[in-house]
C-alpha positions as CSV (number, residue, x, y, z in Angstrom):
1,M,179.7,142.1,29.8
2,S,182.8,142.8,28.0
3,S,185.8,141.1,28.8
4,T,187.9,144.5,28.8
5,V,186.9,145.0,32.2
6,N,189.7,144.5,34.5
7,R,188.5,142.3,36.6
8,L,187.5,138.8,35.6
9,D,184.9,138.0,38.3
10,R,181.9,136.6,36.2
11,V,180.6,133.5,35.2
12,L,181.6,132.3,31.9
13,R,179.7,130.0,29.8
14,P,182.0,128.4,26.9
15,V,180.3,127.5,23.4
16,P,180.2,123.6,22.8
17,S,181.9,122.0,20.0
18,P,181.0,118.6,18.8
19,R,183.2,116.1,17.4
20,A,182.4,113.4,15.0
21,M,183.6,110.2,15.9
22,V,183.2,106.5,14.5
23,W,181.9,105.2,18.0
24,G,179.5,108.0,18.6
25,S,175.5,108.4,17.6
26,R,173.1,111.1,18.1
27,L,172.6,111.5,22.0
28,L,174.6,114.8,22.1
29,A,171.6,116.2,20.1
30,D,168.9,114.2,21.6
31,A,169.5,114.1,25.3
32,L,171.6,117.2,25.6
33,G,170.6,119.3,22.9
34,R,173.7,120.1,21.2
35,P,173.1,121.2,17.4
36,L,175.0,118.7,15.4
37,P,175.9,119.9,12.0
38,D,175.3,116.9,9.9
39,Q,174.0,113.3,10.2
40,Q,177.7,111.6,11.0
41,P,178.1,109.8,14.5
42,Y,179.1,112.3,17.0
43,G,180.8,111.0,20.0
44,E,182.2,113.8,21.9
45,S,181.5,117.7,22.6
46,W,184.4,119.8,23.9
47,E,182.7,122.1,26.5
48,A,185.8,123.9,27.6
49,S,189.0,124.0,25.8
50,T,192.0,126.2,25.5
51,H,194.0,122.9,23.7
52,P,195.6,124.0,20.5
53,R,193.3,121.6,18.8
54,H,190.2,123.6,20.0
55,H,190.2,127.0,21.8
56,S,186.4,127.5,23.2
57,Q,184.3,130.6,22.3
58,V,182.6,132.5,25.2
59,E,179.4,133.8,25.3
60,G,179.2,137.2,25.5
61,E,183.1,137.8,25.5
62,T,185.0,139.2,22.5
63,H,188.0,136.9,23.7
64,T,188.3,133.2,23.7
65,L,188.9,131.1,26.9
66,A,192.6,130.9,26.0
67,E,192.9,134.1,25.4
68,L,191.0,135.2,28.7
69,M,193.6,132.7,30.2
70,R,196.2,135.2,28.8
71,H,194.9,138.3,30.1
72,H,193.3,137.5,33.4
73,P,195.1,134.3,34.9
74,A,195.0,135.0,38.3
75,D,191.6,135.9,38.2
76,L,190.7,132.7,36.5
77,L,193.1,130.3,38.5
78,G,194.2,132.1,41.6
79,P,197.1,133.7,43.1
80,G,200.6,132.8,41.4
81,A,199.1,132.2,38.2
82,S,200.8,134.0,35.3
83,A,200.2,134.3,31.5
84,E,202.1,131.4,30.7
85,T,200.2,129.1,32.7
86,A,197.8,126.8,31.1
87,F,194.1,126.4,31.6
88,P,194.4,123.0,33.5
89,W,191.5,121.0,32.3
90,L,189.6,119.9,28.9
91,I,186.1,119.3,29.8
92,K,183.7,117.0,27.7
93,W,180.3,115.0,27.1
94,L,181.2,111.6,25.5
95,D,178.4,109.6,23.8
96,C,180.1,105.9,23.8
97,H,177.3,104.4,21.7
98,D,180.0,102.0,20.1
99,W,182.9,100.7,21.7
100,L,185.9,102.9,22.2
101,S,189.4,101.7,21.5
102,V,191.5,100.1,24.2
103,Q,193.6,103.0,25.4
104,V,196.0,104.4,27.8
105,H,197.4,108.2,28.4
106,P,200.9,108.7,29.4
107,D,201.7,110.6,32.7
108,A,203.9,113.7,32.8
109,E,207.2,111.9,32.6
110,K,206.5,109.5,30.0
111,V,204.8,111.7,27.9
112,K,208.1,113.8,27.5
113,T,209.6,111.3,25.3
114,L,206.3,109.8,23.8
115,W,204.6,112.6,22.6
116,P,206.8,115.8,23.1
117,G,204.6,118.9,23.2
118,E,201.7,117.4,24.7
119,G,200.6,116.8,28.6
120,S,200.0,114.2,30.8
121,K,196.3,112.8,30.9
122,N,194.5,112.1,34.1
123,E,190.8,112.1,33.6
124,A,187.4,111.1,35.2
125,W,183.9,109.9,34.0
126,F,180.8,110.5,35.4
127,V,177.9,108.3,33.8
128,I,174.5,109.9,33.4
129,A,172.8,107.0,31.5
130,V,173.6,103.7,30.2
131,R,171.8,101.2,27.7
132,P,171.6,97.4,28.4
133,G,174.9,95.9,27.8
134,G,176.8,99.2,28.4
135,K,180.6,98.2,30.0
136,V,183.7,99.9,31.3
137,W,187.0,98.3,31.0
138,A,189.4,99.9,33.7
139,G,192.8,98.6,34.9
140,L,194.8,95.3,34.2
141,K,193.8,92.2,35.9
142,P,196.5,90.9,38.4
143,G,199.5,89.6,37.3
144,V,199.1,90.7,33.6
145,T,202.7,90.9,31.9
146,P,203.8,93.2,28.9
147,E,204.3,90.3,26.7
148,Q,201.0,88.9,27.6
149,L,199.2,92.2,26.7
150,R,201.4,92.8,23.6
151,Q,200.2,89.3,22.2
152,A,196.7,89.8,23.2
153,S,196.6,92.9,21.3
154,L,198.0,90.8,18.1
155,N,195.3,88.1,18.5
156,G,192.4,90.2,19.4
157,T,191.7,89.0,23.1
158,V,193.0,92.4,25.1
159,A,189.5,92.4,26.6
160,D,190.3,89.2,28.5
161,L,193.3,90.8,30.3
162,L,191.0,93.7,31.8
163,A,188.9,94.4,34.8
164,S,185.4,95.2,33.9
165,F,182.2,96.3,35.0
166,E,178.8,97.6,34.0
167,P,178.4,101.1,35.0
168,K,175.3,102.8,36.3
169,P,174.2,106.4,36.2
170,G,176.1,107.9,39.1
171,D,179.2,106.2,38.8
172,C,182.4,108.1,38.9
173,V,185.3,106.3,37.2
174,H,188.9,107.9,38.1
175,L,191.6,107.1,35.5
176,P,194.6,108.1,36.4
177,A,197.5,108.3,33.5
178,G,198.9,104.9,32.6
179,T,195.7,103.1,33.3
180,V,194.4,101.0,30.4
181,H,190.8,101.4,29.7
182,A,187.7,101.5,27.2
183,V,184.0,102.1,27.1
184,G,180.9,101.3,25.2
185,G,177.7,99.8,24.5
186,G,175.4,102.9,25.1
187,V,177.2,105.0,27.9
188,L,176.6,108.9,28.0
189,M,179.1,110.6,30.3
190,A,180.8,113.8,31.5
191,E,184.5,113.9,31.1
192,V,187.0,116.0,33.4
193,Q,190.5,115.6,32.0
194,E,193.7,117.4,31.9
195,S,194.1,119.4,28.9
196,S,195.7,117.0,26.7
197,D,195.1,114.7,23.9
198,A,197.7,112.1,24.2
199,T,196.2,108.9,23.4
200,F,197.6,105.6,22.8
201,R,195.4,103.1,21.1
202,L,196.2,99.5,22.1
203,F,193.5,97.6,20.4
204,D,190.4,98.9,18.2
205,W,188.0,95.6,18.3
206,N,189.1,95.1,14.6
207,R,187.1,98.0,13.6
208,K,187.3,99.0,10.0
209,D,186.2,102.1,8.1
210,A,183.9,102.3,5.0
211,Q,187.3,101.7,2.9
212,G,188.2,98.8,5.1
213,K,191.0,100.2,6.6
214,S,191.9,99.9,10.2
215,R,192.7,102.7,12.9
216,E,196.3,103.0,13.6
217,L,197.4,101.4,16.7
218,H,200.0,102.6,19.1
219,L,201.4,99.5,20.6
220,D,205.0,100.2,21.6
221,Q,203.6,103.5,23.3
222,S,200.8,102.0,24.9
223,L,203.1,99.3,26.5
224,A,205.5,102.1,27.6
225,S,202.6,104.3,29.0
226,I,201.0,101.7,31.1
227,D,201.7,101.7,34.9
228,W,202.1,98.1,35.5
229,T,201.7,98.6,39.6
230,K,198.1,99.4,39.2
231,G,195.3,96.9,39.1
232,P,191.8,97.2,38.7
233,V,189.9,100.4,38.9
234,S,186.3,100.3,40.7
235,P,183.9,103.2,40.3
236,V,182.9,105.5,43.0
237,R,179.2,105.1,43.3
238,A,177.4,108.7,44.3
239,D,174.6,107.7,46.9
240,N,172.5,110.9,46.2
241,F,172.3,110.2,42.6
242,P,169.9,110.4,40.9
243,P,168.7,113.4,43.0
244,R,164.8,112.8,44.5
245,P,162.2,115.4,45.2
246,G,162.4,116.6,48.8
247,Q,165.8,115.5,48.8
248,A,168.1,118.2,50.6
249,S,171.1,119.2,48.5
250,T,174.5,117.8,49.6
251,L,177.9,117.8,48.0
252,R,179.4,114.3,47.8
253,P,183.2,114.1,47.1
254,L,184.1,111.9,44.3
255,V,187.7,112.3,43.2
256,R,190.6,113.8,44.9
257,C,193.8,113.9,42.9
258,P,196.4,116.6,42.2
259,E,194.9,117.8,39.1
260,F,191.5,118.5,40.3
261,H,188.9,117.9,42.9
262,L,185.6,116.5,41.6
263,D,182.5,116.6,43.6
264,L,178.6,115.9,43.1
265,A,175.8,118.3,44.2
266,A,172.6,116.8,44.1
267,G,169.1,117.5,45.7
268,D,166.1,120.2,45.3
269,T,167.1,123.0,47.7
270,P,169.7,125.7,47.1
271,L,173.4,125.2,48.1
272,A,176.1,127.5,48.4
273,L,179.4,126.4,46.4
274,P,182.3,126.2,48.5
275,E,184.9,129.0,48.0
276,S,187.8,127.8,47.1
277,G,189.9,130.6,45.7
278,T,190.6,129.0,42.8
279,L,189.2,128.0,39.4
280,R,186.2,125.9,39.4
281,V,184.1,124.5,36.4
282,T,180.2,123.2,36.7
283,I,178.6,120.5,34.8
284,Q,175.0,120.0,35.2
285,V,174.5,116.5,35.0
286,A,170.8,116.1,35.9
287,G,167.6,118.5,36.0
288,N,167.9,122.0,35.5
289,A,169.0,124.8,37.8
290,A,170.6,128.5,37.9
291,L,173.9,129.7,39.5
292,A,173.3,132.7,41.3
293,H,176.0,135.4,41.3
294,Q,176.3,139.0,41.9
295,G,172.6,139.2,41.5
296,Q,172.6,137.2,38.2
297,N,170.8,134.0,37.4
298,H,172.8,132.0,35.0
299,R,170.9,129.2,33.7
300,S,172.4,125.7,34.2
301,T,170.1,123.3,32.2
302,L,171.2,119.3,31.7
303,G,174.7,119.5,29.7
304,D,175.5,122.9,30.5
305,T,179.1,123.8,31.6
306,L,180.2,127.0,33.3
307,V,183.5,128.3,34.2
308,L,183.6,130.3,37.5
309,P,187.0,131.9,37.9
310,A,188.6,132.1,41.3
311,A,187.5,135.8,41.4
312,A,184.0,135.0,41.2
313,R,182.9,134.3,44.8
314,E,179.7,133.5,46.7
315,T,177.9,131.6,44.0
316,V,174.9,129.6,45.0
317,W,173.3,126.5,42.8
318,Q,169.7,126.8,42.8
319,P,167.8,123.8,41.5
320,Q,164.5,123.8,39.8
321,G,163.4,120.5,41.2
322,P,165.7,117.5,41.3
323,A,168.8,118.4,39.8
324,A,172.6,117.5,40.0
325,L,175.8,119.3,39.4
326,L,179.3,118.2,39.3
327,V,182.0,120.7,40.4
328,A,185.5,120.5,39.5
329,T,187.8,122.8,41.6
330,L,191.6,123.2,41.0
331,P,193.4,122.3,44.0
332,P,195.4,125.1,45.8
333,R,199.2,125.0,44.5
C-alpha cells in the first residue's frame, strides 16, 4: 500500500542494514538470515533507524522511515507529535563474537557539551544466544573513583573495576546513559536504544587492526559521561523464555523508563497486544509468528522487526508453535 494514503495505520517493515564490526562474526546471516554483502565480520544490523547515519527503507513504501515520520508524525507517535518530532529509537541486532570496547554513553545534559548535535543514549539488551565464556560487564563496582578508572584504562585493568555476569538467553539488561558497559565472547542479542550514536570508548582490550593501529579512545569524555552514583547492573531474567510447547502466551514487563517500555510476549497461543495509542515496535526473538492487523497477517520470523504506528490498533500476535516477541512501547507524554 502506498504511503500517499492519508492515514498511516498499517504495519511497517523496515529493511535491515548490516554493519561490519571488528568484534562481529557471521551470526547475523547464520542465525537471523541477514544477507551480508561480503566476508567481513558483521557485528550490527540496524533494523529501524531515522538516525542521520542511516535512514531505513520500508518494504512496500515510497518513503523512508524518516520521511514517513515527517509526513505522518501523529499517526506514528501519537497525539501531539509534529513534523519536528524525532523517531525515538534505533533498533539493532548485535553479534558480539569478540569483545566490544568498554564504553559509556552520555545523558541528555552531558551530550550537549560532549557531543553537540547528538542525543542521549539509554539502551536495553535482550539476549537470545550465548556461547560458553560469554560475558557482560555492566556498572562500576562500589567505591570506584575517577582517578582509579583513569589509571586502569591506561594500564589495561578496567575490567577489574566493573561488575560482570554470565548472561543467559532471556536476560534483559537495561543500561541507562552514564553506565559503563561491555559485552562479548559470543552473545547474540536485540537492542532497543534512543536514536543516538554518542559512544565514548574507555578501553578497547589493547586491540589492533591489520595495520597495527589501535582504535581511538575517549578517556576524558568517558569519565565526564559516567554517572558515578550508579553501581552494578543486574539483568532481569524473563521467566517465560525460552517458550515451551503448550505454554499459554503471556506478556512479561522487562523495562520501564521514560524513553521506552519493553515487554516480552512468549508462548504458543494468540495474544492481543495491548493498545497504547503510541508507537510500538516488535522484534521476534524466538520462533515464528504472524501479526494480524486489519485482516492481514504480517510474517514475524526470528529476527524480524515491525513498526506499529500509534494509528495501527487491534494487533494480534499469532505464534506458529512456541515463540517470543519483544514489544517496545513509547510511554505516553
